[in-house]
Structure formats: structure tokens, C-alpha cells
C-alpha positions as CSV (number, residue, x, y, z in Angstrom):
1,M,-54.5,48.5,-5.8
2,Q,-54.8,49.2,-2.1
3,S,-54.4,52.8,-1.1
4,Q,-51.2,53.8,0.7
5,N,-49.7,56.8,2.5
6,S,-46.1,57.8,2.0
7,P,-43.7,55.9,4.3
8,S,-42.9,57.7,7.6
9,P,-39.2,58.7,8.1
10,N,-38.6,55.9,10.5
11,P,-41.3,53.2,9.9
12,Q,-39.2,50.5,11.5
13,F,-40.0,52.1,14.8
14,A,-43.7,52.5,14.0
15,V,-44.9,49.4,12.3
16,R,-46.4,47.0,14.9
17,S,-43.9,48.3,17.4
18,A,-45.9,46.6,20.1
19,H,-44.9,43.2,18.6
20,V,-41.2,44.1,18.6
21,G,-39.7,43.4,22.0
22,N,-42.7,41.2,22.8
23,L,-41.4,37.8,24.1
24,N,-44.4,36.0,22.6
25,P,-45.3,37.5,19.2
26,F,-46.2,34.1,17.8
27,P,-50.0,34.2,18.2
28,W,-50.0,37.5,16.3
29,Y,-47.9,36.0,13.6
30,A,-50.3,33.0,13.3
31,Q,-53.3,35.4,13.1
32,M,-51.6,37.5,10.4
33,R,-50.6,34.4,8.3
34,A,-54.2,33.3,8.4
35,Q,-56.1,36.6,8.0
36,D,-53.8,39.2,6.5
37,P,-50.6,37.7,5.3
38,V,-49.8,40.8,3.1
39,H,-50.5,43.7,5.5
40,F,-50.4,47.4,4.9
41,D,-50.0,49.6,8.0
42,E,-51.7,52.9,7.5
43,A,-49.9,54.7,10.3
44,S,-46.4,54.1,9.0
45,G,-47.0,53.5,5.3
46,A,-45.1,50.2,5.4
47,W,-46.0,46.7,4.3
48,S,-45.4,43.4,6.0
49,V,-45.4,39.8,4.8
50,F,-45.7,36.8,7.2
51,R,-45.8,33.5,5.3
52,Y,-42.7,31.5,4.6
53,D,-42.8,31.6,0.8
54,D,-43.5,35.4,0.8
55,V,-40.7,36.2,3.3
56,N,-38.3,34.0,1.4
57,R,-39.2,35.8,-1.8
58,V,-38.6,39.2,-0.3
59,I,-35.2,38.3,1.2
60,S,-34.0,36.3,-1.8
61,D,-35.0,38.4,-4.8
62,H,-32.6,41.3,-4.8
63,A,-33.7,42.3,-8.3
64,A,-37.2,43.2,-7.0
65,F,-36.5,44.0,-3.3
66,S,-33.7,46.5,-2.6
67,S,-31.7,46.4,0.7
68,R,-30.8,50.1,0.3
69,R,-32.1,52.2,3.1
70,S,-32.9,55.0,0.7
71,M,-33.9,54.8,-3.0
72,A,-32.0,58.1,-3.7
73,A,-28.7,56.4,-4.1
74,S,-28.5,54.6,-7.4
75,G,-26.0,54.5,-10.3
76,G,-22.7,56.3,-10.2
77,G,-22.0,57.1,-6.5
78,R,-21.3,54.7,-3.7
79,E,-24.0,54.8,-1.0
80,R,-22.7,54.9,2.5
81,G,-23.7,51.9,4.6
82,S,-22.9,48.4,5.5
83,I,-23.2,45.5,3.0
84,L,-26.6,44.8,4.5
85,A,-27.8,48.0,3.0
86,M,-26.3,47.5,-0.5
87,D,-27.5,45.8,-3.6
88,P,-25.4,43.9,-6.2
89,P,-23.0,44.3,-7.8
90,R,-21.2,46.4,-5.2
91,H,-22.7,44.1,-2.4
92,N,-21.3,41.0,-4.1
93,Q,-17.9,42.5,-4.5
94,L,-17.6,43.5,-0.9
95,R,-19.1,40.3,0.3
96,A,-16.7,38.2,-1.7
97,L,-13.9,40.1,0.0
98,V,-15.0,40.0,3.6
99,S,-16.2,36.4,3.3
100,Q,-12.5,35.3,3.4
101,A,-12.6,36.0,7.1
102,F,-15.6,33.6,7.5
103,T,-14.5,30.5,5.5
104,A,-14.9,27.1,7.1
105,R,-11.2,26.9,7.8
106,A,-11.1,30.5,9.3
107,I,-14.0,29.7,11.6
108,E,-12.5,26.4,12.7
109,Q,-9.3,28.2,13.7
110,L,-11.4,30.3,16.1
111,A,-12.7,27.2,18.0
112,A,-9.8,27.1,20.5
113,N,-10.3,30.8,21.4
114,I,-14.0,30.3,21.8
115,Q,-13.5,27.3,24.1
116,A,-11.1,29.3,26.2
117,I,-13.5,32.2,26.6
118,V,-16.4,29.8,27.5
119,D,-14.2,27.9,30.1
120,A,-13.1,31.2,31.7
121,A,-16.7,32.4,31.9
122,L,-17.9,29.2,33.5
123,D,-14.9,29.0,35.9
124,A,-15.8,32.4,37.3
125,V,-19.3,31.2,38.4
126,A,-18.9,27.4,39.0
127,S,-18.4,27.6,42.7
128,S,-21.4,29.9,43.3
129,G,-24.1,27.6,41.8
130,R,-25.7,30.6,40.1
131,M,-25.2,32.7,37.0
132,D,-26.9,35.0,34.6
133,I,-26.7,33.2,31.2
134,V,-26.9,36.6,29.4
135,A,-24.5,38.7,31.5
136,D,-22.0,35.9,32.3
137,L,-21.9,33.9,29.1
138,A,-24.0,35.0,26.1
139,Y,-23.1,38.6,26.5
140,P,-19.2,38.5,26.8
141,L,-18.6,35.5,24.5
142,P,-19.4,37.0,21.0
143,A,-18.2,40.4,22.1
144,T,-14.8,39.0,22.9
145,V,-14.6,36.8,19.8
146,I,-15.5,39.7,17.4
147,A,-13.3,42.2,19.3
148,D,-10.3,39.8,19.0
149,M,-10.9,39.5,15.3
150,L,-10.8,43.3,15.0
151,D,-7.9,43.6,17.5
152,V,-10.0,45.7,19.9
153,P,-8.3,45.6,23.4
154,R,-10.3,43.5,25.8
155,D,-10.4,46.4,28.4
156,Q,-12.5,48.3,25.8
157,Q,-14.9,45.6,25.0
158,A,-17.6,46.7,27.5
159,T,-17.8,50.0,25.7
160,F,-18.1,48.3,22.3
161,K,-20.9,46.0,23.7
162,R,-22.8,49.0,25.0
163,W,-22.5,50.7,21.7
164,S,-23.8,47.7,19.9
165,E,-26.8,47.4,22.2
166,Q,-27.6,51.1,21.7
167,I,-27.5,50.8,17.9
168,A,-29.9,47.8,18.1
169,G,-32.2,49.5,20.6
170,F,-35.1,51.9,20.3
171,S,-33.5,55.3,21.0
172,N,-32.5,57.1,17.8
173,A,-30.4,59.5,19.9
174,E,-28.4,56.7,21.6
175,A,-28.0,54.9,18.3
176,A,-26.6,58.0,16.7
177,E,-24.2,58.6,19.5
178,A,-23.0,54.9,19.6
179,S,-22.5,54.9,15.8
180,M,-20.4,58.0,16.1
181,G,-18.4,56.3,18.8
182,L,-17.7,53.3,16.7
183,E,-16.9,55.4,13.7
184,T,-14.4,57.6,15.6
185,Y,-12.7,54.5,17.0
186,F,-12.3,52.8,13.7
187,R,-11.1,55.9,11.9
188,S,-8.5,56.4,14.5
189,Q,-7.4,52.8,13.9
190,L,-7.1,53.4,10.1
191,A,-5.0,56.5,10.7
192,R,-2.8,54.7,13.2
193,R,-2.3,51.7,10.8
194,K,-1.7,53.8,7.6
195,D,1.9,52.7,7.2
196,A,1.6,49.3,8.8
197,P,-1.9,47.9,8.5
198,G,-1.2,44.6,10.3
199,E,-2.6,41.1,9.7
200,D,-5.9,41.2,11.7
201,L,-9.2,41.7,9.9
202,I,-8.9,45.5,9.8
203,G,-5.4,45.2,8.3
204,R,-6.5,42.8,5.7
205,L,-9.4,45.1,4.7
206,M,-7.0,48.0,4.4
207,Q,-4.8,46.0,2.0
208,A,-7.6,44.5,0.0
209,R,-8.4,45.5,-3.6
210,I,-11.4,45.2,-5.8
211,D,-10.4,45.6,-9.5
212,E,-7.2,47.1,-8.2
213,V,-9.1,49.8,-6.3
214,P,-8.8,49.8,-2.4
215,L,-11.8,50.0,-0.2
216,T,-12.7,53.5,1.1
217,D,-12.3,54.3,4.7
218,D,-16.1,54.6,4.9
219,E,-16.5,51.0,3.6
220,I,-14.0,49.6,6.1
221,V,-15.5,51.5,9.0
222,D,-19.1,50.5,8.1
223,F,-18.1,46.8,7.8
224,C,-16.3,46.8,11.1
225,S,-19.3,48.5,12.8
226,L,-21.7,46.0,11.3
227,L,-19.6,43.1,12.4
228,L,-19.5,44.3,16.0
229,V,-23.2,45.0,16.2
230,A,-24.6,42.0,14.2
231,G,-22.0,39.6,15.6
232,N,-22.7,40.6,19.2
233,E,-26.5,40.9,19.3
234,T,-27.6,37.9,17.3
235,T,-25.3,35.4,19.0
236,T,-26.1,36.8,22.5
237,M,-29.8,36.3,21.7
238,L,-29.2,32.8,20.2
239,I,-27.4,31.5,23.3
240,G,-29.9,33.1,25.7
241,N,-32.9,31.9,23.7
242,A,-31.5,28.3,23.7
243,L,-31.2,28.2,27.5
244,W,-34.5,29.9,27.9
245,T,-36.1,27.2,25.8
246,F,-34.1,24.4,27.5
247,T,-35.1,25.5,31.0
248,D,-38.7,25.4,29.9
249,Q,-38.2,21.8,28.8
250,P,-35.5,20.2,31.1
251,E,-35.9,16.9,29.4
252,V,-34.2,18.5,26.4
253,M,-31.0,19.0,28.4
254,E,-30.9,15.3,29.4
255,Q,-31.4,14.3,25.8
256,L,-28.5,16.4,24.7
257,R,-26.2,15.1,27.4
258,A,-27.1,11.6,26.4
259,Q,-26.8,12.3,22.7
260,P,-24.5,15.3,22.2
261,E,-24.6,14.7,18.4
262,L,-28.1,16.2,18.5
263,L,-26.8,19.6,19.6
264,P,-26.3,21.1,16.1
265,G,-29.9,20.2,15.1
266,A,-31.1,21.6,18.5
267,I,-29.4,24.9,17.7
268,E,-31.2,25.0,14.3
269,E,-34.5,24.4,16.1
270,V,-33.8,27.2,18.5
271,L,-33.1,29.4,15.5
272,R,-36.5,28.4,14.1
273,Y,-38.5,28.5,17.3
274,R,-37.1,31.7,18.8
275,S,-35.3,33.5,16.0
276,P,-32.9,36.1,17.2
277,V,-33.7,38.3,14.2
278,Q,-37.5,38.6,13.9
279,R,-37.7,40.9,10.8
280,V,-35.6,42.5,8.0
281,N,-36.4,45.5,5.8
282,R,-36.5,45.9,2.1
283,R,-37.8,48.4,-0.5
284,T,-39.7,47.4,-3.6
285,L,-38.0,48.3,-6.9
286,A,-41.1,47.8,-9.0
287,D,-44.8,47.1,-8.5
288,I,-45.0,43.7,-6.8
289,T,-48.0,41.5,-6.4
290,F,-48.5,39.2,-3.4
291,G,-51.7,37.3,-3.0
292,G,-53.8,39.7,-5.0
293,K,-52.4,42.8,-3.4
294,T,-50.1,45.1,-5.3
295,I,-47.2,46.9,-3.5
296,P,-46.0,49.9,-5.5
297,A,-42.4,50.6,-6.2
298,G,-40.4,52.4,-3.6
299,Q,-42.4,51.0,-0.6
300,M,-40.9,49.8,2.6
301,I,-41.7,46.1,3.3
302,F,-41.0,44.1,6.4
303,A,-40.2,40.4,6.0
304,W,-41.1,38.7,9.3
305,L,-38.5,35.9,9.7
306,G,-40.0,35.0,13.1
307,S,-43.4,34.3,11.5
308,A,-41.9,32.4,8.5
309,N,-40.1,30.1,10.9
310,R,-43.5,29.2,12.5
311,D,-45.3,28.7,9.2
312,E,-47.3,25.5,9.6
313,T,-47.1,24.7,5.9
314,V,-43.4,24.3,6.2
315,F,-42.9,23.3,9.8
316,P,-45.6,20.9,11.0
317,D,-46.8,21.6,14.6
318,P,-44.6,24.8,14.5
319,D,-45.3,25.9,18.1
320,T,-43.7,22.7,19.5
321,F,-40.0,22.7,20.2
322,D,-38.5,19.5,18.9
323,I,-34.7,19.0,18.7
324,R,-35.2,16.0,16.4
325,R,-36.9,18.1,13.8
326,D,-35.0,19.0,10.6
327,A,-35.2,22.7,11.0
328,R,-32.4,23.6,8.5
329,Q,-34.9,25.4,6.2
330,N,-35.3,28.1,8.9
331,L,-34.7,31.7,7.7
332,A,-33.2,33.0,10.9
333,F,-30.0,34.0,9.2
334,G,-31.7,35.1,6.0
335,H,-31.3,33.6,2.5
336,G,-29.8,34.4,-0.9
337,V,-27.1,37.0,-1.4
338,H,-27.8,38.6,2.0
339,A,-27.6,35.4,4.0
340,C,-25.6,36.2,7.2
341,L,-21.9,35.8,6.6
342,G,-21.4,35.2,10.4
343,A,-24.0,32.4,10.7
344,P,-21.4,29.6,10.9
345,L,-19.5,31.5,13.6
346,A,-22.6,32.2,15.6
347,K,-23.6,28.5,15.5
348,L,-20.1,27.4,16.5
349,E,-20.1,29.8,19.5
350,A,-23.5,28.5,20.5
351,E,-22.5,24.9,20.1
352,I,-19.3,25.2,22.2
353,A,-21.0,27.3,24.9
354,L,-24.0,25.0,25.2
355,R,-22.0,21.8,25.1
356,T,-19.6,23.0,27.7
357,L,-22.4,24.3,29.9
358,L,-24.3,21.0,29.8
359,D,-21.0,19.0,30.4
360,R,-20.0,21.0,33.5
361,F,-23.3,21.8,35.1
362,R,-26.3,19.7,36.2
363,D,-29.8,20.5,37.5
364,I,-29.9,23.7,35.5
365,Q,-33.0,25.7,36.5
366,R,-34.2,29.1,35.7
367,D,-34.6,31.4,38.7
368,A,-38.4,31.8,38.7
369,S,-38.3,34.8,41.0
370,V,-36.8,36.9,38.2
371,S,-39.3,37.9,35.5
372,L,-38.4,37.5,31.9
373,E,-37.8,40.9,30.2
374,P,-37.1,41.4,26.5
375,A,-33.7,42.8,25.4
376,P,-34.3,46.3,23.9
377,S,-34.2,45.7,20.1
378,F,-36.2,47.0,17.2
379,F,-35.5,43.8,15.2
380,G,-34.8,41.0,17.6
381,L,-36.1,38.5,20.1
382,G,-34.0,38.0,23.2
383,L,-33.8,38.3,26.9
384,L,-32.3,41.1,29.0
385,R,-31.3,38.6,31.7
386,L,-31.6,34.9,32.4
387,P,-30.6,33.9,35.9
388,I,-30.2,30.2,36.5
389,T,-29.1,27.9,39.4
390,F,-27.1,24.7,38.9
391,T,-24.9,22.1,40.5
392,A,-21.4,21.8,39.2
393,A,-20.6,18.4,37.8
């Protein structure tokens, strides 16, 4: 057994932090897959896995790898946190409940609103021949969609977007302040709706029952906060990463205009090639052996989705972006009981946004005078800004 130190209080900010926020971590991933696929980091006391099969095992086997942030909460009491930080059976109960808002029919009913938001965003910039894909489209689109689902007034959406960015960023102090802001807002909503919950998502959660027991205020607040943060950041990164990749290969845009039926597959390939979420965290529930190394129970382990999606044993020629590749095996939205509930919504938003953009604009080019900068995130890969020029069709 390899020797370890105790995990640091916040290992997610210590383990290979130089590779989080790096716009090209993929050479490092390839090196780790080849040379040290089950890696122990002495500085943080956390482990990492990089190969597809190992990553898939960690995110799929909830009986061996816990999603709880702390191992202290087990048994009788309910641990505070979103469903991302829960294990079955409570996780499954809550997921079954909230998944009703993300059925195929429910998502389809959002398409018209998504289209209207995209059209308005492109109308605002069409005459100028310039836009920032992130600030003008990828940023406001998911924020507006999720806020509408939660009945957050549109004049407050900029504040909510700022909070979600701070929670996803590197500053513990800002994340704590933003979390408190979200919690205060949603608790005020619960108090205001006590006698008349309403029919939006918050209202439905207030009226829901699991074995005839209502959800706690904590559970409703935590889910709403998760939806805002996860729904905003990952979709913003997905749309931005798509245009980043397309402008690197302009022929792709011509292929998609000629054959728009290729767009869903192209989005899967973007998810594989530049995954918005690069890693997720788990804790081992028992001693686990990977490739001859034993990871003791109670250890933090990082599953690097971004590396798994470039694993050459699963995706031949993985560093080539190919919209005709069948990339549906990608792990960008996870797998198993914790597979992202909002994945169909994120893909629909990206498909409508990209299709409309390619229909309305021609000669789309990245403004090379503006350097690419990573969006601040301890888990994701995305751009802070992506200015482009274009000709309106």
C-alpha cells in the first residue's frame, strides 16, 4: 500500500491546481494516463484517476465511492447539501422527485422560450458585426432559462449569475458570500409562498412529498442553488467551447450549415473534446484497488472527466475534433445515479443557440487581438470571453 497523508481541508483547491483553469490540460492528461494513471498527491493527500474505465468506475459505483463531502454524516440524520453530495437512498428519492422538471416533455416545452432568448440576444448584436459569444449569448441564455424556471425576476438575473460564478470560482470567501446570498433569497421565497406556493419549480417542490413527508426548507434551497450554479456554468462553457472549437476549424461551420442534422453529434464531440466539467470528487467507502495501488477508505479521489474523454483506448485519435465521430460515450455529464439531470436541457440550449447563430451569421471569425483567458473555475474548462466578428446573413 502506498503511503498517504491525511487529506487537506480543501484538497480540491490544492491538487494539481495548475491544471485547473489551464486551457490545454490535455498533454498532462495523456502523460498521466500513460505514466501514473492512479496518482497520489502528497501535498493534498488526495488521489486522482485519469483513464476512462477508472473514471467511469469512480462516478458509477456509488456503493464504493461516496459523493458526500464529509464522511461524518451517515445513518440517521440528513446531511445538508445538494443531491450531488448525497448517496442513495436519499439521493434517489430526491432525484426521482426533481427529475419531473427535466422529462423529455418538460424540456421540449422550454424550446420556444430558449429560441426567443437566443433571437433577442442575436438581434441586439446583428447590426454591429461583432459580439462576445460568452457575454452576449452563452452567459445570458442559461441564466435566463433557469431563472425563469425558478421564477426569478429577470432584473435580478445578473446578480444570480455573479453568485453562480463566485461559487464556481477559486475564492472561498466569495463562494461563501454568494452561497449566503442565494440561500437568503430562496428562504425569503419559501416564506413568501408559504400559503400559496405557486406552480413554478419552487412551488412544486414545496408541495412535493416523499413517503408523505415534505421536503425540508434546506433541501429545497440547496436544490435551487445547485440548479442555478450547475445550470449556468456548464451550459455557458459548452456554448463557448463549441464556438471556440468551431472558429479554430472554420470548415466545421460550413459542414454544419450544409448538414444541420450533424449538429447534435457535433455537440457530443464538443462535450468530449473540451468537457465543461473536467473533474468530480468522490470519497472511498472501503479500501479500493486500482492498477495495483490500494486507496484506503475515507480518501478523497478526483475522477478526471476531461482526461477520460481523451482516452485513446475509447476514442481513437482523441486529440482530433471530428463532428462525425460517435462521441456519445463521453462522460462530460457523468454516469450512473449522478448523471447530470440537466444534460438534455444544456444540449437543447446549445443546439438552438448554435443552429440559430450559424443560420443568421456568416464569416464567423475569432478576434485574434483578444487573448483567450480561462473562466475562473476549480472544476471546469471554459473561456472568460470570446469576441468574434461576422457578417449578418
